DRENMI-183454 format. One line per 4 residues: number of its first residue (from 1); their letters; for each residue y, z, x of C-alpha. Coordinates in nm, 4 decimals, always signed. Layout:
NUM> a> Y:Z:X | ...
This chain:
1> mldn> +4.8243:+5.2497:+5.0849 | +4.4855:+5.0865:+5.0179 | +4.4969:+4.7080:+5.0377 | +4.3646:+4.5467:+4.7185
5> qqki> +4.1692:+4.3029:+4.9353 | +4.0056:+4.5798:+5.1407 | +3.6242:+4.6017:+5.1047 | +3.5055:+4.9443:+4.9851
9> yqvs> +3.1482:+5.0224:+5.0982 | +2.8916:+5.2521:+4.9485 | +2.7255:+5.4660:+5.2178 | +2.3921:+5.2904:+5.1636
13> elnq> +2.5650:+4.9497:+5.1927 | +2.7293:+5.0465:+5.5205 | +2.4036:+5.1776:+5.6694 | +2.2189:+4.8652:+5.5614
17> karm> +2.4801:+4.6379:+5.7162 | +2.4780:+4.8418:+6.0396 | +2.0973:+4.8181:+6.0543 | +2.1023:+4.4414:+6.0070
21> llea> +2.3649:+4.3989:+6.2807 | +2.1674:+4.6144:+6.5259 | +1.8367:+4.4388:+6.4605 | +1.9959:+4.0935:+6.4888
25> efmn> +2.1721:+4.1739:+6.8182 | +1.8998:+4.3808:+6.9905 | +1.5710:+4.2266:+6.8819 | +1.3884:+4.2602:+7.2162
29> vwit> +1.5046:+4.5253:+7.4643 | +1.3277:+4.7008:+7.7537 | +1.4086:+5.0670:+7.8193 | +1.2682:+5.3178:+8.0642
33> geis> +1.3013:+5.6938:+8.0242 | +1.1317:+6.0292:+7.9632 | +0.9526:+6.1223:+7.6396 | +1.0652:+6.4446:+7.4643
37> nfvr> +1.0231:+6.5974:+7.1167 | +0.7011:+6.3973:+7.0820 | +0.5335:+6.4219:+6.7365 | +0.2135:+6.2570:+6.6086
41> assg> +0.2537:+6.2363:+6.2301 | -0.0445:+6.2565:+5.9941 | +0.0260:+5.8936:+5.9035 | -0.0589:+5.7957:+6.2631
45> hwyf> +0.3023:+5.7094:+6.3570 | +0.4698:+5.8534:+6.6688 | +0.8221:+5.9990:+6.6654 | +1.0025:+6.1059:+6.9840
49> slkd> +1.3216:+6.0971:+7.1872 | +1.3640:+5.8804:+7.4958 | +1.6090:+6.0246:+7.7465 | +1.7506:+6.0078:+8.0979
53> nraq> +1.9750:+6.2612:+8.2722 | +2.2833:+6.1607:+8.0698 | +2.1772:+6.0468:+7.7205 | +1.8928:+6.0122:+7.4731
57> ikga> +1.7882:+5.7941:+7.1795 | +1.5476:+5.8581:+6.8958 | +1.2373:+5.6394:+6.8843 | +0.9488:+5.5574:+6.6522
61> mfkg> +0.6223:+5.3744:+6.7249 | +0.4072:+5.2875:+6.4252 | +0.0290:+5.3207:+6.4347 | -0.0279:+4.9450:+6.4308
65> nnrn> +0.1339:+4.9320:+6.7761 | +0.0590:+5.2739:+6.9293 | -0.3171:+5.2271:+6.8999 | -0.2845:+4.9729:+7.1858
69> vraq> -0.1367:+5.2340:+7.4253 | -0.4111:+5.3288:+7.6741 | -0.2229:+5.5997:+7.8658 | -0.1978:+5.9653:+7.7582
73> igdg> +0.1530:+6.0054:+7.6129 | +0.3365:+6.3324:+7.5514 | +0.6485:+6.5314:+7.6371 | +0.7604:+6.4597:+7.9940
77> sqvl> +0.5873:+6.1186:+8.0191 | +0.7893:+5.8590:+8.2075 | +0.7457:+5.5333:+8.0176 | +0.8631:+5.1736:+7.9978
81> vrgr> +0.8986:+5.0557:+7.6366 | +0.9883:+4.7316:+7.4616 | +1.1279:+4.7267:+7.1098 | +1.4231:+4.6594:+6.8829
85> lsly> +1.7226:+4.8706:+6.7912 | +1.7482:+4.9744:+6.4274 | +1.8972:+5.2381:+6.1980 | +1.7138:+5.4742:+5.9627
89> eprg> +1.9275:+5.4181:+5.6525 | +1.8574:+5.7389:+5.4519 | +1.9972:+5.9579:+5.7325 | +2.2054:+5.7043:+5.9235
93> dyql> +2.0064:+5.7764:+6.2425 | +2.0351:+5.5217:+6.5225 | +1.6800:+5.4648:+6.6644 | +1.4539:+5.2426:+6.8703
97> ivet> +1.1472:+5.0865:+6.7032 | +0.8978:+5.0632:+6.9909 | +0.6398:+4.7824:+6.9980 | +0.4814:+4.8293:+7.3455
101> mepa> +0.4663:+5.1327:+7.5771 | +0.3355:+5.1732:+7.9330 | +0.3666:+5.4355:+8.2064 | +0.6939:+5.3629:+8.3842
105> gegl> +0.5531:+5.2822:+8.7281 | +0.2811:+5.0489:+8.6060 | +0.5087:+4.8921:+8.3517 | +0.7734:+4.8061:+8.6114
109> lkqe> +0.5074:+4.6564:+8.8342 | +0.3847:+4.4422:+8.5479 | +0.7372:+4.3218:+8.4838 | +0.7738:+4.2303:+8.8497
113> fekl> +0.4326:+4.0615:+8.8382 | +0.5309:+3.8472:+8.5383 | +0.8607:+3.7461:+8.6957 | +0.6911:+3.6389:+9.0203
117> kfrl> +0.4169:+3.4574:+8.8272 | +0.6747:+3.2625:+8.6266 | +0.8770:+3.1736:+8.9370 | +0.5749:+3.0496:+9.1332
121> aemg> +0.4473:+2.8524:+8.8347 | +0.7860:+2.6786:+8.8103 | +0.7526:+2.5889:+9.1802 | +0.4149:+2.4235:+9.1147
125> lfdq> +0.1961:+2.6618:+9.3165 | -0.0512:+2.6971:+9.0274 | -0.0897:+2.3271:+8.9474 | -0.4513:+2.2140:+8.9197
129> dvkr> -0.3935:+1.8779:+9.0862 | -0.3149:+2.0469:+9.4207 | -0.6310:+2.2599:+9.4244 | -0.8698:+2.1879:+9.7122
133> pipd> -1.2372:+2.1319:+9.6232 | -1.4842:+2.4066:+9.7173 | -1.7749:+2.2664:+9.9275 | -2.1141:+2.2833:+9.7555
137> spkr> -2.3202:+2.4261:+10.0442 | -2.0882:+2.5442:+10.3247 | -2.2522:+2.6196:+10.6581 | -1.9917:+2.8788:+10.7563
141> vgvi> -1.8037:+3.1112:+10.5246 | -1.4978:+3.3113:+10.6266 | -1.4321:+3.6491:+10.4597 | -1.0860:+3.8097:+10.4716
145> tspt> -1.1189:+4.1720:+10.3590 | -1.1522:+4.5293:+10.4830 | -1.4487:+4.5621:+10.7220 | -1.5343:+4.9015:+10.5721
149> gaai> -1.4819:+4.8306:+10.2015 | -1.7351:+4.7683:+9.9266 | -1.6356:+4.4010:+9.9009 | -1.7767:+4.2980:+10.2426
153> hdil> -2.0993:+4.4851:+10.1698 | -2.1414:+4.3060:+9.8336 | -2.0667:+3.9638:+9.9833 | -2.3103:+4.0050:+10.2740
157> tvln> -2.5822:+4.1370:+10.0440 | -2.5569:+3.8367:+9.8121 | -2.5469:+3.5840:+10.0964 | -2.8440:+3.7458:+10.2751
161> rrsp> -3.0482:+3.7318:+9.9536 | -2.9545:+3.3831:+9.8385 | -2.8768:+3.1918:+10.1574 | -2.9585:+3.3770:+10.4803
165> qtev> -2.9002:+3.0599:+10.6840 | -2.5284:+3.0620:+10.5960 | -2.3103:+3.1955:+10.8795 | -2.0421:+3.4517:+10.7945
169> ivyp> -1.7268:+3.5171:+10.9966 | -1.5289:+3.8257:+10.8983 | -1.1527:+3.8361:+10.9542 | -1.0836:+4.2112:+10.9188
173> tmvq> -0.7594:+4.3146:+10.7522 | -0.5934:+4.5874:+10.5503 | -0.6195:+4.5300:+10.1720 | -0.4030:+4.8201:+10.0543
177> geha> -0.0799:+4.9768:+10.1693 | +0.2672:+4.8832:+10.2826 | +0.1703:+4.6202:+10.5417 | -0.1494:+4.4941:+10.3775
181> seni> -0.0026:+4.1632:+10.2582 | +0.1286:+4.0892:+10.6110 | -0.2206:+4.1548:+10.7541 | -0.3812:+3.9219:+10.4972
185> iwai> -0.1266:+3.6468:+10.5779 | -0.2028:+3.6835:+10.9502 | -0.5807:+3.6597:+10.8849 | -0.5442:+3.3413:+10.6740
189> naan> -0.3274:+3.1771:+10.9416 | -0.5755:+3.2798:+11.2124 | -0.8684:+3.1303:+11.0197 | -0.6763:+2.8034:+10.9728
193> yrne> -0.5840:+2.7950:+11.3430 | -0.9412:+2.8544:+11.4585 | -1.0774:+2.6107:+11.1969 | -1.4331:+2.7404:+11.2333
197> vdvl> -1.5325:+2.7884:+10.8667 | -1.5702:+2.5596:+10.5664 | -1.4242:+2.7961:+10.3056 | -1.2427:+3.1326:+10.2901
201> ivgr> -1.3065:+3.4257:+10.0561 | -0.9978:+3.6512:+10.0266 | -1.0365:+3.9710:+9.8299 | -1.1308:+4.3341:+9.7881
205> gggs> -1.2983:+4.5707:+9.5415 | -1.1428:+4.7098:+9.2243 | -0.8568:+4.9576:+9.1931 | -0.5374:+5.0339:+9.0074
209> ledl> -0.2471:+4.7922:+8.9799 | -0.0765:+4.9730:+9.2672 | -0.3939:+4.9467:+9.4806 | -0.4138:+4.5709:+9.4262
213> wsfn> -0.0410:+4.5080:+9.4651 | -0.0652:+4.3590:+9.8160 | -0.2285:+4.0492:+9.6568 | +0.0830:+3.9960:+9.4414
217> deal> +0.3081:+3.9170:+9.7383 | +0.5179:+3.5983:+9.7260 | +0.4773:+3.5239:+10.0973 | +0.1005:+3.5607:+10.0621
221> ahti> +0.1058:+3.3163:+9.7691 | +0.2821:+3.0524:+9.9822 | +0.0363:+3.1119:+10.2664 | -0.2618:+3.0538:+10.0359
225> ynsa> -0.0927:+2.7450:+9.8916 | -0.0291:+2.5959:+10.2393 | -0.3763:+2.6754:+10.3761 | -0.5734:+2.3744:+10.4998
229> lpii> -0.8979:+2.5610:+10.4278 | -1.0051:+2.5980:+10.0629 | -0.9646:+2.9584:+9.9459 | -1.1528:+3.1588:+9.6816
233> savg> -0.9659:+3.4636:+9.5517 | -1.1934:+3.7577:+9.4641 | -0.9686:+4.0553:+9.3938 | -1.0927:+4.3569:+9.1985
237> hevd> -1.3130:+4.3370:+8.8912 | -1.3279:+4.0798:+8.6124 | -1.0358:+4.2331:+8.4188 | -0.8074:+4.2444:+8.7247
241> vsis> -0.5723:+3.9489:+8.7745 | -0.3475:+3.8909:+9.0761 | -0.1045:+3.6253:+9.1954 | -0.3548:+3.5168:+9.4597
245> dfva> -0.5990:+3.4346:+9.1765 | -0.3541:+3.1817:+9.0306 | -0.2550:+3.0133:+9.3565 | -0.6028:+3.0048:+9.5165
249> dlra> -0.8234:+2.6979:+9.4824 | -1.0721:+2.9007:+9.2789 | -1.0782:+3.2493:+9.1260 | -1.3982:+3.4553:+9.1350
253> ptps> -1.4182:+3.7541:+8.8985 | -1.5697:+3.9754:+9.1743 | -1.6471:+3.9505:+9.5480 | -2.0192:+3.9222:+9.4630
257> aaae> -1.9439:+3.6288:+9.2344 | -1.7496:+3.4592:+9.5163 | -2.0544:+3.4942:+9.7428 | -2.2734:+3.3357:+9.4753
261> ivst> -2.0300:+3.0445:+9.4414 | -2.0392:+2.9539:+9.8134 | -2.4167:+3.0029:+9.8553 | -2.7109:+2.8007:+9.7386
265> dnse> -3.0130:+3.0003:+9.6315 | -3.3167:+2.9292:+9.8538 | -3.5277:+2.8840:+9.5427 | -3.2839:+2.6113:+9.4407
269> lkqk> -3.3233:+2.4455:+9.7819 | -3.7012:+2.4572:+9.7465 | -3.6745:+2.3069:+9.4001 | -3.4427:+2.0319:+9.5279
273> ttqf> -3.6841:+1.9600:+9.8176 | -3.9704:+1.9272:+9.5698 | -3.7580:+1.6966:+9.3575 | -3.6676:+1.4813:+9.6605
277> ysrl> -4.0372:+1.4595:+9.7604 | -4.1337:+1.3562:+9.4074 | -3.8577:+1.0965:+9.4037 | -3.9787:+0.9637:+9.7440
281> lmaf> -4.3359:+0.9276:+9.6156 | -4.2086:+0.7593:+9.3021 | -3.9935:+0.5204:+9.5087 | -4.2954:+0.4327:+9.7286
285> angl> -4.5142:+0.3731:+9.4210 | -4.2435:+0.1574:+9.2609 | -4.2058:-0.0416:+9.5846 | -4.5806:-0.1049:+9.6011
289> knrk> -4.5822:-0.2073:+9.2366 | -4.2930:-0.4487:+9.2979 | -4.4800:-0.6045:+9.5946 | -4.7892:-0.6566:+9.3774
293> qqfs> -4.5762:-0.8156:+9.1068 | -4.4173:-1.0477:+9.3657 | -4.7640:-1.1483:+9.4975 | -4.8847:-1.2177:+9.1434
297> glkq> -4.5740:-1.4248:+9.0789 | -4.6241:-1.6332:+9.3928 | -4.9906:-1.6850:+9.3079 | -4.9012:-1.7980:+8.9585
301> alnl> -4.6350:-2.0343:+9.0961 | -4.8952:-2.1864:+9.3322 | -5.1373:-2.2376:+9.0430 | -4.8647:-2.4156:+8.8475
305> lhpn> -4.8311:-2.6724:+9.1271 | -5.2113:-2.7555:+9.1309 | -5.3061:-3.1093:+8.9903 | -5.5548:-2.9605:+8.7443
309> hqir> -5.2713:-2.7572:+8.5929 | -5.0548:-3.0688:+8.5587 | -5.3444:-3.2523:+8.3858 | -5.4002:-2.9633:+8.1474
313> maqq> -5.0281:-2.9504:+8.0704 | -5.0294:-3.3265:+7.9938 | -5.3346:-3.2889:+7.7684 | -5.1713:-2.9990:+7.5881
317> rnde> -4.8531:-3.2031:+7.5426 | -5.0578:-3.4934:+7.3988 | -5.2365:-3.2606:+7.1564 | -4.9007:-3.1132:+7.0493
321> lqlr> -4.7579:-3.4624:+6.9811 | -5.0714:-3.5599:+6.7836 | -5.0405:-3.2481:+6.5687 | -4.6715:-3.3164:+6.5069
325> lnal> -4.7535:-3.6807:+6.4048 | -5.0234:-3.5677:+6.1612 | -4.7893:-3.3070:+6.0129 | -4.5141:-3.5695:+5.9727
329> mqtk> -4.7488:-3.8168:+5.8000 | -4.8748:-3.5425:+5.5687 | -4.5167:-3.4508:+5.4816 | -4.4258:-3.8111:+5.4039
333> lsqs> -4.7356:-3.8547:+5.1823 | -4.6590:-3.5333:+4.9969 | -4.2986:-3.6433:+4.9422 | -4.4138:-3.9813:+4.8059
337> nqdh> -4.6503:-3.8134:+4.5587 | -4.3667:-3.5897:+4.4386 | -4.1356:-3.8895:+4.3898 | -4.4075:-4.0715:+4.1890
341> sllq> -4.4560:-3.7672:+3.9652 | -4.0822:-3.7417:+3.9009 | -4.0535:-4.1099:+3.8059 | -4.3517:-4.0827:+3.5719
345> qklv> -4.1960:-3.7774:+3.4038 | -3.8621:-3.9616:+3.3611 | -4.0495:-4.2570:+3.1999 | -4.2214:-4.0270:+2.9515
349> nqsp> -3.8871:-3.8623:+2.8657 | -3.7247:-4.2042:+2.7951 | -4.0093:-4.3272:+2.5627 | -3.9018:-4.4164:+2.1928
353> qrki> -4.1962:-4.2185:+2.0563 | -4.0672:-3.9124:+2.2407 | -3.7188:-3.9575:+2.0916 | -3.8637:-3.9988:+1.7369
357> qlae> -4.0603:-3.6743:+1.7792 | -3.7484:-3.4930:+1.8956 | -3.5457:-3.6298:+1.5978 | -3.8154:-3.5234:+1.3471
361> tqlr> -3.8235:-3.1754:+1.5005 | -3.4433:-3.1447:+1.4766 | -3.4513:-3.2701:+1.1115 | -3.7116:-3.0109:+1.0145
365> qkhq> -3.5090:-2.7382:+1.1864 | -3.1867:-2.8402:+1.0039 | -3.3727:-2.8656:+0.6635 | -3.5145:-2.5188:+0.7129
369> alvt> -3.1707:-2.3825:+0.8122 | -3.0146:-2.5405:+0.4954 | -3.2817:-2.3896:+0.2698 | -3.2340:-2.0516:+0.4333
373> rfes> -2.8567:-2.0621:+0.3881 | -2.8906:-2.1725:+0.0185 | -3.1350:-1.8908:-0.0599 | -2.9080:-1.6414:+0.1142
377> awqk> -2.6018:-1.7608:-0.0816 | -2.7918:-1.7584:-0.4151 | -2.9142:-1.4040:-0.3457 | -2.5567:-1.2884:-0.2707
381> qntr> -2.4209:-1.4489:-0.5941 | -2.7049:-1.3007:-0.8027 | -2.6386:-0.9560:-0.6614 | -2.2665:-0.9923:-0.7250
385> fgnl> -2.3290:-1.1027:-1.0899 | -2.5495:-0.7983:-1.1502 | -2.2810:-0.5697:-1.0107 | -2.0159:-0.7242:-1.2382
389> vekl> -2.2395:-0.6907:-1.5483 | -2.2989:-0.3276:-1.4646 | -1.9243:-0.2638:-1.4233 | -1.8549:-0.4463:-1.7595
393> nivs> -2.1091:-0.2337:-1.9412 | -1.9469:+0.0768:-1.7996 | -1.6021:-0.0111:-1.9388 | -1.7253:-0.1781:-2.2688
397> plat> -1.6393:+0.0077:-2.5984 | -1.9855:-0.0813:-2.7248 | -2.1403:+0.1472:-2.4666 | -1.9162:+0.4268:-2.5967
401> lqrg> -2.0241:+0.3578:-2.9558 | -2.3910:+0.3646:-2.8517 | -2.3404:+0.7278:-2.7460 | -2.2339:+0.8258:-3.1078
405> yaia> -1.8629:+0.7672:-3.0947 | -1.6705:+0.5637:-3.3646 | -1.3365:+0.3724:-3.3812 | -1.1098:+0.4316:-3.6834
409> sked> -0.8558:+0.1654:-3.7886 | -0.6371:+0.0829:-4.0858 | -0.6797:-0.2267:-4.2956 | -0.4224:-0.4041:-4.0839
413> gtiv> -0.6306:-0.3321:-3.7758 | -0.4123:-0.0517:-3.6374 | -0.6234:+0.1940:-3.4422 | -0.5943:+0.5489:-3.5770
417> nkva> -0.5947:+0.8180:-3.3077 | -0.3758:+1.0845:-3.4833 | -0.4072:+1.2609:-3.8228 | -0.0429:+1.1947:-3.8989
421> qvqg> -0.1110:+0.8178:-3.9141 | -0.3063:+0.8388:-4.2471 | -0.2343:+0.9683:-4.5970 | -0.4432:+1.0364:-4.9055
425> gdvm> -0.5666:+0.7227:-5.0709 | -0.5494:+0.5065:-4.7473 | -0.8476:+0.2782:-4.6914 | -0.9835:+0.2866:-4.3365
429> kikv> -1.2541:+0.1017:-4.1428 | -1.4898:+0.3045:-3.9243 | -1.6593:+0.0982:-3.6546 | -1.9950:+0.2316:-3.5296
433> adgd> -2.2569:+0.0825:-3.2957 | -2.4277:-0.1420:-3.5524 | -2.1383:-0.2303:-3.7887 | -1.8293:-0.1298:-3.9864
437> ikvk> -1.7955:+0.1358:-4.2660 | -1.5102:+0.1289:-4.5174 | -1.3875:+0.4689:-4.6284 | -1.1036:+0.6039:-4.8448
441> vse> -0.9051:+0.9046:-4.7366 | -0.9111:+1.1828:-4.9974 | -0.6119:+1.4066:-5.0506
């Protein structure tokens, strides 16, 4: 029997829930296998199966991600992929949504590289504060590389062109193969034991990841880290990166670049020599100038001690005091004149005649203000009276009579404004503009 509490799913609901569970649980998985049933859709997406000798899984890689795959991919390709598990709901197909894809061998090496890089970084082998400084102009440079490779040729060519006086000691070693890393370790230890160079260049020319793998050895990394001699890592081309690059005291993008770092161009030396010579001449000229200034100072000090100078100084001091006395007297006289002028002005201001003049002026001003206010008030009242007369004329019955109208009333003075108020024989008074008219109503 079906439990009433049992959830009943639609097929689409079940597929959606399964997809969400898969994507939440397997968001980032790495899988290696062989490509089969590979299809490039017109949309740019890739569809394929990824299999081993016992099972397979469907996969999809959308064009936004597959355009970053540099290798040629097709049926039979052994690959390493990273992606997330999902479910194609319309068909209920379990599939892998691939985000990155690499050839299996290279991909596994890269994984191993990243693991070693992380482990060594945690141990502090890449820290900048433990890096040894590279000497500016080393007299002897040690090179650890293959004696027959392109790297040694490039390094010697650059050094011979830029700094032929620099000595080069080559520590020959294998740079590729099963025992290459052991050979490189032995060469670094030998160079440290002999202690005959100022800096070491460790490297080789470019190649594939497998070709350069000997420079990703953990033991080699510790050897470089523990070296007493500063080491420049110059492995491959600019795009190539190895563990030795991270642990070395300096990374050069190419062997030629490493040679340029440890050498000083002869033209630069000539320029520096010219600069030093110019600075020497300038220092000599400045020294001579300072000596002349010292001599002039001593001569001036001697002149200051001469009696004639003391007499002139006393005369100058006397003249200065005389000028100050004259200026002080002139100031006092000027101040006295100002005080006299102020007192005279105060006396004039306190004179009775002055006060009478001020009172007369104020009286005239007040009289004029009173007249002005009276005229203004009279004008306002006159204007107001005219306005009232005009309004009275407008409402006066006389004005209405002047326009031809008349007022009818009975003998008792009752105003007649309806026909029904009068009968035949009634006597009425008709008032017009210039008088009254008595009339009798006919039948």
